[in-house]
Structure formats: structure tokens, C-alpha cells
BAZA-78047 format. One line per field, with one value per residue: residue in three letters; x, y, z of N, C-alpha, C, CB in turn. Coordinates in Angstrom, 3 decimals, always signed. Glycine has a CB too. Layout:
N
type	c(ala:...)
n.px	c(X:...)
n.py	c(Y:...)
n.pz	c(Z:...)
ca.px	c(X:...)
ca.py	c(Y:...)
ca.pz	c(Z:...)
c.px	c(X:...)
c.py	c(Y:...)
c.pz	c(Z:...)
cb.px	c(X:...)
cb.py	c(Y:...)
cb.pz	c(Z:...)
***
This chain:
42
type	c(met:ile:asp:leu:thr:ile:leu:lys:glu:leu:ile:ser:arg:asn:lys:his:phe:ser:lys:thr:ile:his:glu:lys:leu:phe:lys:ser:ser:phe:asn:ile:leu:lys:val:ile:phe:cys:lys:lys:tyr:phe)
n.px	c(+109.707:+111.003:+113.607:+113.168:+115.211:+117.397:+115.424:+114.804:+117.454:+117.806:+115.895:+116.798:+118.728:+118.132:+116.143:+114.275:+113.922:+112.364:+110.193:+108.793:+108.781:+107.048:+104.705:+103.966:+103.739:+101.575:+99.810:+99.226:+98.405:+96.207:+94.428:+94.646:+92.794:+90.492:+89.341:+88.778:+87.001:+85.023:+84.375:+83.649:+81.003:+79.596)
n.py	c(+109.598:+110.821:+112.462:+115.444:+116.878:+114.797:+113.375:+114.498:+115.100:+112.080:+111.765:+113.540:+112.773:+110.176:+109.618:+107.556:+106.216:+108.083:+108.709:+105.962:+105.821:+108.379:+107.478:+105.421:+106.999:+108.375:+106.627:+105.429:+107.553:+107.959:+105.704:+106.027:+108.505:+107.563:+105.611:+107.175:+108.810:+106.866:+106.071:+108.555:+109.277:+106.939)
n.pz	c(+125.714:+122.653:+121.514:+119.209:+118.256:+117.533:+116.267:+113.871:+112.478:+112.191:+110.287:+108.335:+107.279:+106.146:+104.036:+103.129:+105.706:+107.159:+105.529:+106.417:+109.127:+109.221:+108.279:+109.906:+112.131:+111.376:+110.488:+113.549:+114.332:+113.707:+113.840:+116.658:+116.824:+115.655:+117.209:+119.741:+118.630:+117.980:+120.478:+121.617:+120.255:+119.551)
ca.px	c(+109.717:+112.028:+113.970:+113.049:+116.263:+117.926:+114.560:+115.193:+118.560:+117.657:+114.854:+117.335:+120.278:+117.708:+114.608:+113.130:+113.501:+111.321:+109.002:+108.514:+108.471:+105.829:+103.611:+103.767:+103.322:+100.602:+98.616:+98.919:+97.863:+94.974:+93.781:+93.868:+91.734:+89.122:+88.824:+88.305:+85.757:+83.870:+84.038:+82.531:+80.110:+78.847)
ca.py	c(+110.626:+111.332:+114.062:+115.848:+117.246:+113.320:+112.376:+115.496:+114.662:+110.920:+112.132:+114.233:+111.553:+109.323:+109.823:+106.369:+105.956:+109.391:+108.071:+105.001:+106.847:+109.255:+106.377:+104.820:+107.910:+108.732:+105.347:+104.994:+108.385:+108.071:+104.979:+106.509:+109.447:+106.550:+105.035:+108.292:+109.330:+105.959:+106.294:+109.943:+109.361:+105.625)
ca.pz	c(+124.601:+121.631:+121.299:+118.035:+117.273:+117.247:+114.859:+112.837:+112.032:+111.619:+108.847:+107.270:+106.735:+105.386:+103.273:+103.447:+106.937:+107.421:+105.083:+106.828:+110.158:+108.675:+107.652:+110.965:+113.113:+110.415:+110.850:+114.589:+115.280:+112.897:+114.339:+117.882:+116.437:+114.898:+118.451:+120.394:+117.838:+118.527:+121.788:+121.780:+119.257:+119.363)
c.px	c(+111.096:+112.443:+114.167:+114.257:+117.132:+117.033:+115.078:+116.690:+118.799:+117.327:+115.919:+118.446:+119.580:+116.272:+113.676:+112.992:+112.477:+110.063:+108.210:+108.186:+106.897:+104.737:+103.095:+102.985:+101.868:+99.149:+98.368:+98.184:+96.038:+93.806:+93.323:+92.633:+90.280:+88.978:+88.720:+87.272:+84.446:+83.426:+82.964:+81.330:+79.031:+78.847)
c.py	c(+110.628:+112.409:+114.297:+116.038:+116.091:+112.883:+113.145:+115.338:+113.262:+110.910:+112.680:+113.508:+110.336:+109.224:+108.930:+105.825:+106.975:+108.795:+106.863:+105.435:+107.719:+108.424:+105.805:+105.740:+108.355:+107.842:+105.114:+106.138:+108.558:+106.857:+105.211:+107.585:+108.613:+106.407:+106.215:+109.055:+108.354:+105.995:+107.170:+109.803:+108.069:+104.695)
c.pz	c(+123.519:+121.393:+119.687:+117.316:+116.764:+116.051:+113.850:+111.881:+111.442:+110.155:+108.212:+106.765:+105.790:+105.039:+103.490:+104.546:+107.731:+106.811:+105.770:+107.993:+110.018:+108.968:+109.017:+111.967:+112.503:+110.899:+112.297:+114.891:+114.770:+113.734:+115.871:+117.666:+116.363:+116.429:+119.429:+119.746:+117.907:+119.260:+122.105:+121.194:+119.287:+120.728)
cb.px	c(+109.624:+111.814:+115.544:+112.368:+117.160:+117.752:+112.571:+115.257:+119.272:+116.765:+113.364:+117.693:+121.249:+118.115:+114.610:+113.213:+114.667:+111.783:+109.324:+109.289:+109.754:+105.841:+104.353:+104.996:+104.449:+101.232:+99.103:+99.912:+98.885:+95.424:+94.376:+94.922:+92.146:+89.388:+89.767:+89.308:+86.190:+83.854:+85.055:+83.006:+80.937:+79.569)
cb.py	c(+112.097:+111.145:+114.528:+116.851:+118.266:+112.199:+112.326:+116.834:+114.851:+110.283:+113.324:+115.551:+110.443:+108.341:+109.814:+105.280:+105.797:+111.021:+107.679:+104.109:+107.929:+109.646:+105.003:+104.349:+109.167:+108.328:+103.793:+104.520:+109.932:+107.638:+103.998:+107.179:+110.149:+104.766:+103.850:+109.086:+109.499:+105.074:+106.705:+111.302:+109.465:+104.786)
cb.pz	c(+125.380:+120.658:+122.183:+118.053:+117.884:+118.634:+114.691:+113.672:+112.939:+112.308:+108.933:+107.614:+108.530:+105.832:+101.812:+102.766:+107.612:+106.579:+103.916:+106.685:+110.036:+107.058:+106.523:+111.405:+113.337:+108.799:+110.297:+115.407:+115.264:+111.036:+114.076:+118.835:+114.944:+113.611:+119.018:+120.654:+116.247:+118.701:+122.393:+121.127:+117.948:+118.113)
***
């Protein structure tokens, strides 16, 4: 587990970095949600 304070510090230092991290997190969480949804309803 990543320490959130460290992550926030990194994000505040580097906006491009934060953008890519957010995109990756969003995509991975979205994929997980899709998998859960498909398993639940199909």
C-alpha cells in the first residue's frame, strides 16, 4: 500500500506525473468494475 501523503507530495510536485497516475488508476479501477459487473450480471 502506498502512503497517501507521499503520493500527494509527488502529485503536487509533478502535474504530468499526477495526470498519468490518475489515468492509470482510473483505467485499472474501471476495468475491475467492468469485470465485477460482468461476473455479477452475465
